[in-house]
C-alpha positions as CSV (number, residue, x, y, z in Angstrom):
1,M,-4.7,13.9,-3.4
2,T,-1.2,13.0,-4.0
3,T,0.3,10.1,-5.8
4,H,2.8,7.8,-4.1
5,E,4.9,5.7,-5.8
6,L,5.8,2.0,-3.3
7,K,7.6,-1.2,-3.8
8,I,5.2,-4.0,-2.9
9,K,6.7,-7.3,-2.2
10,S,5.9,-10.4,-4.6
11,E,4.4,-12.6,-1.7
12,Y,1.7,-9.7,-1.4
13,F,1.6,-8.2,-4.9
14,M,-1.0,-10.8,-6.2
15,D,-3.3,-10.6,-3.4
16,V,-3.6,-7.1,-3.6
17,A,-3.9,-7.3,-7.3
18,Q,-7.1,-9.5,-7.6
19,C,-8.4,-7.6,-4.5
20,Q,-8.3,-10.6,-1.8
21,K,-5.8,-8.1,0.5
22,K,-7.5,-4.5,1.0
23,A,-5.1,-3.0,3.5
24,E,-1.6,-1.7,3.5
25,I,0.4,-1.3,6.9
26,R,2.9,1.2,6.1
27,Y,5.4,3.6,8.2
28,N,3.3,7.2,8.1
29,D,6.3,9.3,6.0
30,R,4.5,10.4,3.3
31,N,1.6,11.8,5.5
32,Y,-1.3,9.8,3.6
33,K,-4.5,11.0,3.1
34,V,-7.9,8.9,2.2
35,G,-8.2,9.6,-1.4
36,D,-4.2,9.2,-1.8
37,I,-3.1,6.9,-5.0
38,L,-0.6,4.2,-4.2
39,N,1.0,3.0,-7.5
40,L,2.3,-0.2,-6.2
41,Y,5.5,-2.0,-7.9
42,E,6.2,-5.6,-7.2
43,I,9.7,-6.5,-6.4
44,D,11.6,-9.5,-6.1
45,K,13.6,-11.3,-3.0
46,S,16.7,-9.4,-3.9
47,G,14.4,-6.1,-4.2
48,N,14.5,-5.8,-8.4
49,R,11.3,-4.7,-9.5
50,T,9.3,-7.5,-11.6
51,G,7.8,-5.1,-14.0
52,R,4.5,-5.8,-12.6
53,Q,2.6,-2.6,-11.1
54,C,-1.2,-2.3,-10.1
55,S,-2.7,1.3,-8.7
56,V,-4.7,1.8,-5.4
57,I,-7.1,4.4,-3.8
58,V,-6.6,4.6,0.0
59,S,-10.3,4.5,1.3
60,H,-10.1,4.9,5.1
61,I,-6.7,4.9,7.6
62,L,-6.4,3.7,11.0
63,D,-4.1,5.4,13.0
64,D,-4.1,4.2,16.3
65,A,-1.2,3.7,19.4
66,E,-3.0,0.9,20.7
67,Y,-3.3,-1.5,17.9
68,L,-0.2,-0.3,15.7
69,R,3.8,0.7,16.3
70,D,4.3,4.3,16.7
71,G,4.5,5.8,13.7
72,Y,2.8,3.0,11.6
73,V,-0.7,3.3,10.0
74,M,-3.1,0.6,8.5
75,L,-4.5,1.8,4.7
76,S,-7.1,0.3,3.6
77,I,-7.6,0.2,-0.3
78,D,-9.8,-0.8,-3.6
79,V,-7.6,-1.1,-6.8
80,I,-8.4,1.3,-9.1
81,Y,-6.1,-0.6,-12.3
């Protein structure tokens, strides 16, 4: 299990934090694995952190070139705090 520090745009942050958004499409430059923790830090339109953060756990990874661009994965996530 690895913990990743990632930014997330404000327009998506609340949906993740309120358990309405259950997946993230990310470039797989970090070799994500099921069980990894993603600490998601909200950023504003200027790219600055707002101070809000939530943590999620990766429950499933879709890595399929038929559905995703090369190098990208869809991470199914569950909020943990």
